[in-house]
Structure formats: structure tokens, C-alpha cells
N, C-alpha and C positions, 0 to 999 in steps of 0.2 A: 609328684613322681613323674619323671621324664621318660617317655618310651624309648626303647632302643631304636636307632635309626634303621637297622637291618634285622628285623625279626625273622628267625627261621620258622618254617610252617609247623606250628605246634597246636593249632586250634581247629576244632570242628564246630561248625555252627549248625544246629538242628533247627530247620524251619518246618513248622507244621501248618497244614491248611485243609480246609474243607469248603468246597464251593465258594472260593474267593478268587476267582480268575481275575478280577479287577485290580487286586492288590498284591498277589503273591510274588509276581515277578519283581516288583519294586522292593519287596522285602529281601528276596534272594540277591538282587543286585547291590543292596546296601551292605550285605554280608561280604560279597565278593570285593566290594570297594574298600574293605578294610585293609587290603593289600596282602603281601606275601605271608604274613603271620597266619592267615587262614589257609590251612591245608585243604579243607573240603567243606562244602555246604551240602549237608544231607537233607534233602527236601522230602518230607513224608506226606504223601497225599492220602487223606483218610477216606478213600473211595468216593471222590467227587464226581458229580454228574454234569458239571458246567464247563468242561473243557480245561480245567486246571491241570490235569495230568498231562494232556497233550502239550500244553504250554510249557510245563516243566521239562518235558522230554526235548522240546526244541531248544530250551536254554542249555540243557546238558549237552546237546549235540555240538553247540558252539563254545562250550566252556568245560574243559576237562575236570575242573574242581567241583562241578556240580554232580551229585549222585541222587538219583530219584528212586524212592521206595513207594510203591502203591499198595495200600492195604486192600484186601479182597472184600472186606465188609466195613461199613462205617461203624466206628466205635461209639459214637454218640457223645464223645468227650475229647479232652485234650491229653489225658494221661497215656492212653495206649499208643498214639502216634509218637509221643515223646519217648516212651520206653523203647519203641522200635528204633528210634534214633540213637538212644544210648547204646543199644545192642550193636548198632552198625558202625559207629564212629571208630576211626583208627588213630586218632590223635591223642596226645597226652592230656589235653584240656578240651572241655566241651562247654558250650553255652547254648541257650535256647532263644528262639525268635518266632513270634507269631506272625502269620501271613499278612496281617493288616498293620503291622508295626515296622519300624526300621531301626537299624543301628546307626548312630551318628558317626561322622568321620573320627577316626582315632580311638574309638571305643575299645577294640580288641587290643591294640598296642598298649593302651594304658593299663588294662586289666592283666595282660600277659606279663608286662614288665614287672608289675608288682608281685604276681604269683611266683615268678622265677627268682626275683631278688630277695623276697621275704620267705620263700619256701613254705608257702601256705597251701591249704587244701581248697579254700574258697576265697575268691576276691569279689567284693560287692561294690558297686558304684551307684551314682545317682540316676534314677529314672525320672523322666518328666512326662506328665500327661499333656498331650497336645490336643486341645479342643478344636475340632474341625466343623465348619470351614474357616473359622476365625484365625486359627493358628496360635491362639493364646496358650502359653505353656505354664503348667503348675507343677512344681517339684513334688515328688512323692517322698515322704518321710525325710524332708530336707535336713532336719537337725541331726540325723544319724551320720550325714555325709558332709558336715561342716568342715571337718578336718580329717586328714589321713590317720589311720590307726592300725596297729597290728595286735591281735588278741590271741593268747595261747589257748583260749577256749571261749565258747559263747556265753558261759555263765558270768564272765567278767563284764558283760554289757547286756543285761536282761532286756533292754529296749530293742534288741535285735528282733524279738518276736513281733514287733510292729511291722517289719518289712517282710511280708509273706509272699512277695513276688519271687518267681524262679528265674525271670528273664534278665534281670540286671546284674547277673552274677556269672563268674567264670569258675568252673569246677574242675578239679583234678579228676580225670575219668576213672583212674584206679581207686580213688577214694570212694566214688559212688559204687563201684563194683564190689570192692572189699567189704563195704558196710551194707550191701544189698539195699541201697537207697534208690527207690523207684517211685513212680507216680501211681496213684490208684488207677486200676484198669476200668475200662468201659465208661458208661455215663456216670460221671462223678463230678458235679460242679464244685468249683473251688478246690480243685486238686492241688493248686499251689500251696494252700495252707497246710495240707498233710505232708506234701513233699518237703517243704521248708522245715517242718517239725522233725522229720526223719533226718534231714541234714544236721540240724542243731543237736539232735539226740546222739548223733555219732561223734560229738565233741571235736569238730574240726579246728585246726589252727586256721585263723581267717584274718583277712585284711579288709579295711574299708578305704575307699578313695573318693575324693570329692568330684572327680571327673564325671561328666555327663556321658553315660554309656548306653542308654536305651531311651527310645521315644515311643511312648504308648499312645497311639492314636485313638482318640475318643470320638466316635461318630454317633451322636445321640439321635440323629435323624435317619439312621440306616433302617432299611426294611427289616433286617434281622439283627436285633440288638445283641451285643455281647452278653455273656452270662452275668457279668458284674453290673450291667446296666438294666437287665431285664428282671426287675424286682416286683412287677405288678402282681405276680401270683405268689401265694403264701408258700408254695412248694419251694420257691427260691430261698425263703427264710429257713425252712426246714433243712435244706441242703447246706446252708451256711452254718447253722448250729451244729449239724452233724460233722462237718469238716473241723470245726473248732473243738468239738468233743474228742474226735480222734487225735487231734494235735495235742491236746492236754494229756490224754492217756499215753501217747507215744513218749512225750517228754517225761512224764511221771515214771513210766516203766523203765526209762533209761537212767533213773536216778537224778534227773535234772529238775529237782523240786523248785528251785528258784525260777527257772524258765517256765515251768508249768504254771506256777502262781502268776507270773507276769503275763502269760498267755490268757489266763482267765480275766485279769485286769484289763488287758487290751481289748477283749471282747466287749466289756462294759463301756469302755471309753470310745471305741471305734464303731463296731458293728451295731451295738444296741442303739447308740445315738443316731447313727445314719438312718436306720430303718424307722426309728421313732419319729424323726423329722418328717417322714413321708406319710405318716398315718392319716393326715388330713386328705390325702389323695385317694385313699382307699374306701371301699364301701363297708357297711356295717358287718357283713359276713366275714370279710377279710380281717377286720379289726378284732372280732371275737376269736377267730382261729389263731391269729398272730399272738394275741394276748394269752390265750390258753397254752399255746406251745411255748411261749417265752417263760411263763410261770413254771412249766414242767422242766424246762432246761435249767433255769436258774435254781430250781430246787436241788440240783446236783451240787451246787456250791456249798462249801463248808464254812465254819465260823471264821477261819483264818482269811478266806476270800473276802469276807465282808468287813473285816476288822480295820483295814487301812483306810482312813479318811472316809467315813460313811456319808459325808455330805458332798463328796466330789460328784460332779454332774452325772456321770454314768452310774455310779453306785446309788445315788439318790433316785434316779429314774428307775433302777432295778428294784429298789426297796418299795417304791410306790406300787409297782406292778405286783410284787409279791404280797403286798398288804391288801390288795383288792381282787376278788375273784372275777370281777367284770371290768371291762375298759372304763376308764374315768379320767377326767381332767386332761383330755387329749390336747387341747390348745396350749395349756400350761406346760405339759410334758414336751410338746414340740419346741417350745421356746427354751426349755431347759436343755434340750438336746442340741441347740444351735451352737455354733462356734463363732465367738465365745458364748458361753452359756448365759442365759438370762432367766432369773427366777422372778416371775411377775407376781403381783399381789393376788390374793390377800396374804399377809404375813401373820399367821396365827401364832398364839402362844398358850401354853398351859397355865394353870393357876399360879405356879411358882415361877413363871416367866420363861420357861424352856421354849425355844422356837420350835414350831411344828409345821409340817407340810400343810395341814388343814385341821380344823376343829374335829372333823369326823374321821380322821386317820391319826389319832394321837400316838400310835406306835411309831410313826415315821417322824422321828425327832431330827432337828437340825442343830443339835447342841454346839457344834464347833462355831456356828455363826455368832454365838454370844461374845466371843473373844477375838474372832478373826479380824485382821485389819481390813478396812473397806476396799483397799485395792486388790484384795484376794477374794472378794465376794462376787457372786454372779449378779451384778447390779442390773437393774432394769431402767431403761430410758424409753418413755413413750415419744413418738414423733408423729406430727401431722403436717402434711405438705399441701398447701392450697394454691394451685396455679391460678393466677389472676392476670387480667389485662395490664394493670398498672405495675404490680409487683407480686411475685410469688413469695409467699411467706412460709418459713419452716419454724414450727413451734415444738420445743423439746421440754420434757419434764422428767427429772431424775427422782426416783422414789427412795424414801428412807428404807433401811433394812435393819430392824432390831437395834436402832440407835447407833449403829456403827458408822453410818455415812455422816451424821452430824458431828460425831467425835473426830472424824478425819478432816472436816472443814472443806467441803467441795468449793472450788473457786471458779472453774471454767470448763468448757467443753471444746476440745479440738475436733473439728469436723473435716471429713474428707469424702468427696464424691469420687468413687472409683469406677472407671468404665469396665464392664464385665468382659468384653470381647477383645479389645485391642490394648495397645500399650500407650494410649493417649495419656498425657500428663494429668494427674489427679488434681481436682480443685479443692483447695484447703482454706479453712478459716478458723478463728478462735473466737468464741463468744462467752461472755461472763454468765455465771449462774446466779440467780437471785432467789433467796429463800421466800417461799410462799406461805400463806396462812395455813395451808393444810399439811405443813411439814414436808413439802416436796420442794425441789429447786427447779426453776424454769429458766429457759433461754429462748430468744427469738431472733431470727435473722432473715434477711432477704436472700433469695437464691436466683441467680441469673441463669435461667434455663438455656437461653441462647448461647451463653458462653460454654455450657456443657456440650451442646450439640447432639446429633442423632445417636441413638443407641440405648442400651440399658445401663443405668447407673445405680450402684449400691452405696448406701450411706454407712460410713464407718465413723465411730466416735471414740474419743478417749477422754475420760473424766480425770481432771487434774485436781489434786488435793493440796492443802496448805503446806504439808511437809515435803512436797516435791514428788510424791508418788503419784501413780496414775493407773487407771484401769481401762483396758480396751473393751469396748462394748459395741454391739450393733443395736439399732433402735427398733423397738416394737412398733409396728405400724398400727396406729390408732384407726379403728373403724368408726363409722357414724355418718351422720347426714353430710353427704357431699365430700367426704374426706378421701375416699378411694374411687374417685370418679374421673373418667376421661374428660379433658378440657381442651378446647381449641383456644389458643392465646395469640393475639397479634404480636408480631416481632419485627423490629426495624431491620434486623439482620437477614431474616429468612422470609419475611412477609407474613408467614403464619407458622405456628408450632403446635403440635399435638402432644399433650402431656398426660401420661397415665400412671399416677402413683398406685402401687399395689403392694400386697404382702407376699413375701416369698414363702416357700414350703414351711420354713421355721418361724414365720410371722414377722420377719424383719422388713423394714421399709426399703423399697427400691422404686425407681421411676423409669418408665420407657418414654423416649422422646423420638418423635418423627418431625423432620424439618422441611419447610417449603411446601408448596402446593402439591408437588408430585409425591413427596413422602407421605403427607397427610392423606391424600387421595388413595394411595396404595394401601394404607392401613385400613381406611374405611371400607374399601372394596373387599378386602380380605374378611373384615368383620361381617359384611353383608352376605358374602358367600357362605360363611359358617352358619348364619342365621337361616338361610334358605335351605340348608341341607336337612 
């Protein structure tokens, strides 16, 4: 979709902020920089105490398109200031922007051109999560935005429930008002989930565009984490489940049964897996509270919610939780929650050969695994990386799963070392798989750590089968004597190299590398400081 070269001022951008004086001006300027299509930027300050309001007033004094609204009391959330913005806008179209994010150039033109040409109520575009300070960008729900589309109603694409953001969309203001679509007021974490459900429940005519329309800045090292990143307290999980509960009830109450069902499936595949991956970071008290609350929430699901593909990773995870009153098998569940999912041994079976989660949970069956092709299974590959002075060796082992792997004939593993922070070219190699005596398949290869260079590298694998199919996997980091230990390795290129193989939150193998004497010394000094605290 090509934007009109001379857009008339039809869009209001609502920018909300609280005590974010360091970033809010940048957000406002990114909205103004969209050009003449933006009639006004309504900046709503939620009773900040850090000088944000004064800064916004100075911006407004020099830019007539900026209007400032200051709330007299802090709402404790994002919903109330956004609602104040909805009430204040004077343009036919409105979009939302958080104080620590930005609109990329051309975003408003692309959204507005589509809204006017297709006569839709909502236009949605691609949001990217930008990790700071590295600048690495990860598209959000990228598959939804692979191609432009116009939908007469949201039920035509139930996957829309996966994009619960409110900020990567342009809304017809009268559509929101006529259908009383508003955000939850006050302190209500994950208000986007409820707002998006209200939008979909109103059955808008909508369009999707592949254009990049929003940059979500992710600052994991910030003193005050965003709601979506601050998951260390079980209250965050309770808030998340409550938002999802309300979203389901809103969609069901509006007669959108297909969307309501899709929203429950999305919870299992997205939220449940995300929080389960992090259980290893939490203490026993958190785990017990999380487990009990999750069981209570999943108890609201009906038979139809469980019927579709009971062996899918999210549903299998949920079935294990429902089958056990107390937390159990947490390392295995974390691996199952990974992306892509890994089901690690043991592979139990009933007397008649039915695949089971474990011998002591016979209710949790894995019947579909009996017949499912190997390239559709959550295959497990163990990995051990041994940094050595002469050569660093990576050893890999592919597990059998109920006879399906042998039937497919595994031939080789494609390996890729992918740098986590920047766009450095990935290092790739293919190694043959050899059948071992214990009915697993093994591979071994040398890894040139110096060629990788400094930073954190994740190992990605693809198992290739005789029929040409393949399965993307990540490798389970094997623990044991000396396997996940920091090593100093001589290097012709750098003089010295510090290698730290480790297991990620979900148990996958990764390696941190520091190069040169300065890099190695910096890491060791940091380690010493932490030990002395």
C-alpha cells in the first residue's frame, strides 16, 4: 500500500507517560515527524513528579499541534490516561503511543492511506520489539503481517487474538465511541488485552498491512521495569490471567465464540509457556502460588478447549499442571515451554504402548505421538560444548521418540550459531548423524570460538530426515562434570578467549564469549565484585 503524498490532517496520536522525562519528548517528536497527516499529538501526563509535565508544556509552547493534559492524580495504570486521550481527540482517526516508544517514519501515512482507501474501522501494522541498548529488533506476531489483507470481520482470522497490542493500530475514533470501546480504568495491568477484546467484540471491518508502524523499546536493565517485563511477583501472573479471563468473557458475550475459543488457545500457547519457562528463576513459594493459581484458572476451561490437539506443547503443559496438585517436573516443563518445544526423556508408555508423560501420571497421555511424523514432534537434542586449548568440541545427541525418529531416518543436523544482540552473520555447518548403540543418534564437530567473536551466541539446529523433511530444534544443555564451566582458552586471533557455556531459562545451550585480555579481565573483575557483595 503506497501512502498518499499529501495527507490531510486526519490523525490524533495519544501519547501517555508517567515519570518518564528521559524519553517522552522523543516519543512526541516521533509522532510530530509523521508529517501533516497528524493533526494533533495529545500528550497525557499521569501526574508525574519528575518534570515530565513541564517538559511537555515547553514542547507545546513551540509546537501548536501538541496538546497537554495533566491528570490530577496518578491512575496507577495505562488505561485511564488513554481514555482521557480518547475523550480529548478531535480527529477522525486515533492511535496510541507509549512515552518510551517511537513511531517509525511513514507509519501514520501507511495506516491512514489504508484506512481511507479500504474504508475500515481498524488498520493494524507490524510492531517490532527493539532490545536496548543493542538495537536488535524482533518482529511481534510477524506471521499476521506477512501480507496485506482486508477482513469484513475479525472472525475471518481468529489468529488476530494473538496480537493484543493497542499501539500498532489506527482506529476510527467514532467506531470506538459508538461501541463504547475503552480501556479498563485505574491500576489494571495488561489493559491492552481487554481493550483489544472489546475492539474485536465490536466486529470491526479491519485491514492488516506489512508496514513497520511501531517500535516497542525493551529496556531490560531499567530501574523501573515495564509491566510486561516485571514478572518476578506472582501478582503479575494473577493480573495476566484476569485480563485473559475478561477478554474471553467479552468475546463470548458478544457472540464471537470462535474468537473466544482462539483466545483461550492463545493463552496456553503464549502466556502459559512464557511464564513456565521462567519457573526455574523463582523460589519455592512463588512456584507453589503460581501452580495453584494456574490450576484454578485452567479449571474454567471446558472440554472443547482441551479437545484440539491435546499433545500441543501449551496444552500438554496445562494437562500436566491439572493432573498434579503440587509443582513437579519443572525442568522438563521448562524445556517443553521452549520455542521450539523440546520433550526430554523419559518417554514412558502404558502396557498397551500408549505414550505417557510419565509412569506416575498415566492420565496424561501423548496418543498423537504414536502416528505423528517425526518432523512434527517436539524432538530433544542434547548438546555438550567443551572449550579446549587445541579445539573446542560440540557433541550432539538426538533422542528417539516412540519409534517415530527411526521411522523417518534422521540423516544430519544443520547447525547455526546466532548472535543474540547484533546482526552479525550467523555461523553455519552441517554434520552427519550416526546411530548409536543406545538407539540415539550422535554428531560431533569442532567449533571455532574465535571466529564467532565476543558476545552471546545461541545454538539453533535443524534435524534433516531421509524424506527431505526437517524439524527445527534448540539443544538441551547437558550438565555434568566440567560441561557448563567457564574456560580460558588461548587464541591466535585474540591472544586469549573466555568461554562460558550455559543453559538458558528454558534449558537450551548458549555460550558467552569475551575476547582479548581486556575483555577477559573485565568479565573476571565483574565476577569478583559480585562475589564480594
